C-alpha positions as CSV (number, residue, x, y, z in Angstrom):
1,M,234.9,237.0,46.8
2,K,236.9,234.4,45.5
3,M,236.0,234.7,41.9
4,K,236.8,238.2,42.0
5,W,240.1,237.5,43.4
6,M,240.9,234.9,40.9
7,A,239.9,237.3,38.1
8,A,242.1,239.9,39.2
9,L,245.0,237.5,39.7
10,V,244.4,236.6,35.8
11,M,244.4,240.0,34.8
12,V,247.7,240.6,36.4
13,M,248.9,237.2,34.6
14,L,247.9,238.9,31.4
15,L,250.7,241.7,31.5
16,F,253.0,239.0,30.5
17,V,251.4,238.3,27.5
18,S,250.9,242.0,26.4
19,A,255.0,242.4,26.7
20,C,255.3,240.0,23.6
21,G,252.9,241.9,21.3
22,N,253.5,245.5,22.2
23,N,255.8,247.5,19.5
24,E,255.6,250.8,21.4
25,K,259.6,251.9,22.3
26,D,259.7,252.9,25.9
27,N,261.1,256.5,25.8
28,Q,261.1,257.5,29.4
29,Q,264.7,258.2,30.4
30,D,266.1,259.8,33.6
31,E,267.9,263.0,32.2
32,S,270.0,262.9,35.6
33,S,271.3,259.3,35.0
34,Q,272.6,259.7,31.7
35,K,276.2,260.1,32.6
36,N,278.7,257.5,32.2
37,N,278.8,254.8,34.6
38,T,281.5,255.1,37.1
39,E,280.5,252.1,39.2
40,K,283.0,249.8,38.8
41,E,282.2,246.3,37.0
42,S,282.0,243.0,38.8
43,P,285.5,241.0,38.7
44,E,285.8,237.6,36.9
45,Q,285.4,234.6,39.5
46,S,287.0,231.6,38.8
47,E,286.0,228.9,41.6
48,L,282.6,227.6,42.2
49,G,280.8,227.9,45.4
50,P,280.3,231.0,47.9
51,R,282.3,234.2,46.9
52,F,280.3,236.7,49.1
53,S,278.9,237.0,52.4
54,V,276.9,239.9,53.5
55,D,278.1,239.6,57.2
56,K,281.6,240.1,56.3
57,S,281.1,242.5,53.6
58,G,282.1,246.1,54.1
59,Y,279.2,247.1,51.6
60,Y,276.1,245.7,53.6
61,K,274.9,246.7,56.9
62,K,273.2,245.1,59.5
63,I,269.7,246.6,60.1
64,N,267.0,246.4,62.7
65,E,263.8,247.7,61.0
66,I,262.8,248.3,57.3
67,Q,259.6,248.6,55.5
68,V,259.6,246.6,52.2
69,D,256.9,247.3,49.2
70,H,256.9,246.3,45.7
71,V,258.9,243.2,45.8
72,H,260.7,242.3,42.4
73,G,262.2,238.9,43.2
74,L,263.6,236.4,45.6
75,G,266.8,234.1,45.6
76,Y,269.7,232.4,47.2
77,A,271.9,234.7,45.4
78,G,275.6,233.1,45.8
79,N,275.1,229.6,46.7
80,N,275.9,231.0,50.5
81,N,272.5,230.1,52.5
82,T,271.6,234.1,52.2
83,V,268.1,235.0,51.1
84,F,268.1,237.9,48.8
85,I,264.9,239.8,48.1
86,A,264.8,243.1,45.4
87,S,262.5,245.4,46.3
88,H,261.6,248.8,44.5
89,H,263.9,250.5,47.3
90,G,266.9,247.9,46.8
91,L,268.2,244.9,48.1
92,I,268.0,243.5,51.5
93,T,268.8,240.2,52.8
94,V,268.4,237.8,55.9
95,K,271.2,235.1,57.0
96,D,271.0,233.5,60.2
97,G,267.9,235.3,61.3
98,K,269.7,238.7,60.8
99,W,268.9,241.3,58.3
100,Y,271.4,243.1,56.0
101,R,271.3,245.9,53.2
102,P,273.6,247.5,50.9
103,K,275.2,251.0,52.3
104,G,274.4,252.3,48.8
105,N,273.4,251.9,45.4
106,Q,269.6,251.1,46.4
107,H,269.0,250.0,42.8
108,D,265.6,249.1,41.9
109,F,266.3,245.8,40.5
110,M,263.4,244.1,38.4
111,G,263.8,240.5,37.0
112,F,266.1,239.7,40.0
113,S,267.3,236.3,39.3
114,A,269.6,234.4,41.7
115,T,272.6,232.3,40.8
116,E,275.4,230.2,42.3
117,K,277.8,233.3,41.4
118,G,275.6,235.9,42.5
119,F,272.5,237.5,40.5
120,Y,271.4,238.6,37.1
121,S,269.0,241.7,36.9
122,S,267.4,244.5,35.2
123,G,265.6,247.9,36.2
124,H,266.5,251.3,37.3
125,P,269.1,253.0,39.2
126,G,268.7,254.2,42.4
127,E,269.1,257.7,43.8
128,G,272.4,259.2,43.2
129,S,273.6,256.4,41.2
130,T,275.4,257.3,37.9
131,L,274.2,254.2,36.2
132,P,272.0,255.0,33.0
133,N,268.3,254.7,33.0
134,P,267.2,251.9,32.5
135,I,270.3,249.8,33.6
136,G,269.8,247.1,30.9
137,L,271.2,243.7,31.7
138,V,273.6,243.2,34.3
139,S,275.2,240.7,36.9
140,S,276.8,241.0,40.2
141,T,279.2,238.4,42.1
142,N,279.4,240.5,45.4
143,G,275.6,241.6,46.4
144,G,275.2,244.5,43.4
145,E,278.4,246.4,44.6
146,N,280.0,246.0,41.3
147,L,277.5,245.6,38.4
148,K,278.8,244.0,35.0
149,K,277.1,245.4,32.2
150,L,275.9,242.7,30.0
151,G,273.9,244.9,27.5
152,F,270.9,247.0,26.5
153,T,272.3,249.8,29.1
154,G,270.1,252.9,28.8
155,Q,267.6,250.8,26.5
156,S,265.5,248.2,28.3
157,D,264.1,247.2,31.5
158,F,263.3,243.4,31.6
159,H,260.6,242.7,34.0
160,Y,260.4,239.1,32.9
161,L,263.9,237.7,33.2
162,T,265.1,234.8,35.0
163,V,268.7,232.9,34.7
164,G,269.6,228.7,35.0
165,Y,271.0,229.0,38.5
166,N,274.0,226.7,37.6
167,S,273.9,226.8,33.8
168,S,273.6,230.7,33.7
169,A,271.0,230.3,30.7
170,I,269.2,233.9,30.3
171,Y,265.9,234.1,29.5
172,L,263.9,237.2,28.9
173,V,260.9,239.1,27.6
174,N,261.5,242.1,25.4
175,Q,258.4,244.3,25.9
176,H,259.9,247.2,23.7
177,P,262.5,247.0,20.5
178,N,266.1,247.9,21.2
179,D,269.1,248.0,19.1
180,Q,269.3,244.3,19.4
181,L,266.2,242.8,20.0
182,G,262.6,242.9,18.6
183,T,259.8,242.3,21.0
184,G,259.2,238.6,22.5
185,M,260.9,235.9,24.0
186,Y,264.7,235.6,23.9
187,Y,267.4,233.1,25.4
188,S,271.4,233.6,25.7
189,L,273.7,230.5,26.6
190,N,276.8,232.6,26.3
191,D,276.3,235.3,28.9
192,G,274.6,237.9,27.0
193,G,277.2,237.3,23.8
194,S,274.3,236.6,21.5
195,W,270.8,236.1,21.4
196,E,268.2,233.7,19.7
197,Q,264.1,234.1,19.7
198,S,261.9,231.6,20.9
199,E,258.7,230.6,18.8
200,M,256.6,230.4,22.0
201,K,254.2,227.9,20.5
202,G,251.5,226.5,22.9
203,I,252.3,229.4,25.5
204,P,248.9,230.1,27.5
205,S,247.2,233.4,26.7
206,D,247.7,234.6,30.5
207,A,251.2,233.4,31.2
208,A,252.7,235.5,33.9
209,Y,255.9,234.0,35.7
210,L,259.1,232.8,34.0
211,F,261.3,230.3,35.5
212,A,264.3,228.5,34.6
213,H,265.6,224.9,35.3
214,P,269.1,225.0,37.5
215,T,271.2,223.0,34.9
216,D,269.1,222.0,32.1
217,E,269.9,225.4,30.0
218,N,267.1,224.3,27.3
219,K,264.2,224.3,30.1
220,I,262.2,226.8,31.2
221,G,258.5,227.2,32.9
222,L,255.6,229.3,33.0
223,T,253.0,229.8,35.3
224,S,249.3,230.5,34.3
225,S,245.4,230.3,35.4
226,D,245.7,226.9,33.7
227,G,248.9,225.2,35.9
228,V,252.8,225.5,34.7
229,Y,253.7,225.2,31.3
230,V,257.1,223.6,30.7
231,S,259.5,224.0,27.4
232,T,262.4,221.5,26.8
233,N,263.4,223.3,23.8
234,N,264.7,227.1,24.7
235,G,261.1,228.2,24.9
236,D,260.2,227.3,21.2
237,T,257.0,224.9,22.3
238,F,255.3,224.6,25.5
239,E,253.4,221.8,27.3
240,R,251.5,221.8,30.5
241,A,253.5,220.2,33.3
242,T,250.9,220.0,36.1
243,K,246.8,219.8,36.8
244,S,244.7,222.6,35.7
245,T,244.7,225.1,38.2
246,V,246.0,228.6,38.7
247,V,249.5,228.9,39.8
248,T,251.0,231.9,41.1
249,A,254.7,231.1,41.5
250,A,257.0,228.3,40.6
251,H,260.5,226.9,40.9
252,F,262.4,224.0,39.6
253,T,264.7,221.8,41.5
254,E,266.8,219.4,39.9
255,E,264.3,216.7,39.9
256,S,261.3,218.1,40.4
257,L,258.9,221.4,40.4
258,L,257.8,223.4,43.0
259,Y,254.5,225.6,42.5
260,T,252.1,227.4,44.4
261,T,248.3,227.5,44.2
262,A,245.8,230.8,44.3
263,E,244.8,229.0,47.6
264,G,248.3,229.8,49.1
265,K,249.5,226.0,48.9
266,L,252.8,224.7,48.2
267,F,253.3,221.5,46.2
268,E,256.4,219.7,44.9
269,Q,256.0,217.8,41.7
270,S,258.6,214.8,40.6
271,F,259.6,214.8,36.8
272,K,259.5,211.3,36.2
273,D,256.2,210.5,38.2
274,K,253.7,213.1,37.9
275,S,251.7,211.5,40.5
276,N,254.4,211.8,43.1
277,L,252.8,215.3,44.5
278,K,254.4,216.3,47.9
279,D,252.3,218.8,50.0
280,W,254.5,221.0,51.8
281,N,251.9,222.2,54.5
282,S,252.4,226.0,53.9
283,P,251.3,228.4,56.6
284,E,247.7,229.9,56.3
285,L,247.5,233.0,54.5
286,G,245.2,236.3,54.8
287,Q,242.2,236.2,52.2
288,E,242.9,237.6,48.8
289,E,246.9,236.9,49.5
290,A,248.8,234.9,47.1
291,I,252.5,233.7,47.2
292,M,254.3,235.4,44.7
293,Y,257.9,234.5,44.4
294,L,259.5,231.2,46.1
295,A,263.0,229.7,46.1
296,Q,264.6,226.8,47.4
297,N,268.1,226.5,49.3
298,P,270.6,224.8,46.7
299,Q,272.7,223.6,49.8
300,Q,269.5,222.4,51.9
301,N,266.8,221.1,50.0
302,E,264.4,221.1,52.7
303,E,264.6,225.1,53.1
304,V,262.5,226.8,51.0
305,T,261.6,230.7,51.4
306,F,258.3,232.7,49.9
307,I,256.9,236.1,49.8
308,T,253.2,236.7,49.5
309,S,251.3,239.7,47.6
310,K,251.4,241.4,51.2
311,N,255.0,241.2,51.8
312,N,254.8,238.5,54.4
313,V,257.9,236.3,53.8
314,F,257.7,232.7,55.8
315,Q,260.7,230.0,55.5
316,T,260.9,226.5,56.3
317,T,264.2,224.5,57.1
318,D,262.5,221.1,57.6
319,G,260.5,220.6,54.3
320,G,257.1,222.2,55.5
321,K,257.1,220.5,59.0
322,T,257.3,223.9,60.6
323,W,257.4,227.6,59.0
324,V,258.8,230.8,60.5
325,Q,257.6,234.2,59.7
326,L,260.6,236.7,58.6
327,M,258.4,239.3,57.6
328,D,255.0,241.1,58.5
329,N,253.5,243.4,55.9
330,G,256.8,244.1,54.5
331,T,258.3,245.0,58.2
332,I,260.9,242.6,59.8
């Protein structure tokens, strides 16, 4: 049973590599969505720190029940102690034990990536939206109420997208050619103003999950069935940074690497001393259940939240000594 589960996990990972060699244009467009975008773009913000709070926003409402599936990302968007979960049916957030969701615009955000100012994403417009389908690359500083279009609108949906939390360096894998990019991995260090292609030398054949360092704009990582691979030169060359093991999710802190194994274990490895490996004592998971996304609170490094393949959400605020389950099989 365990070997069958491992094989299935590797097959999921292989979808990443196919993105780099598929030259077929995605022609599936939603005709009803090909109107001019009337959803306002996000205003520019000059100061750093918290900018948006769901409990003070008229755009978000408190909820007591919801059923979540098809999760596409998780993170502390806006540097505000608030965990955002991106799903097929829109965003939901949890703050101080209370859950919220937007009153409108339930977009299917793909490649959701939290930053200190808000989030970046791609995906498809929600029901009733006037955004073209796909929405291309967008960002928001107010929980998705306003979206700033950064390019590829109506052309591309980036499932593999990551952005540096503080640096805002953007990395993505383009599965189908568009007006600007061919297939492969690309990065932008000026908020999508221009793009460079990564050479991707040394990348494992079953790479799956892409994640960026919070401040070092040149450093990104990939998960695989052979561990975590890291590049320090914008994705041109990769080297294995962990022991050989199936890794299902990973996250960079400033000085370390958090990663989870197929057995549902969460570890933290120091950059300076790879032998310095901390076990976060993650909670027991069910059979054939893996941790899919994880994030650390940038304001409190002992707080980590993760979501599993069965839509169970767990959180620790004391470095893994105790864990609280926030979502059970997609139910809050």
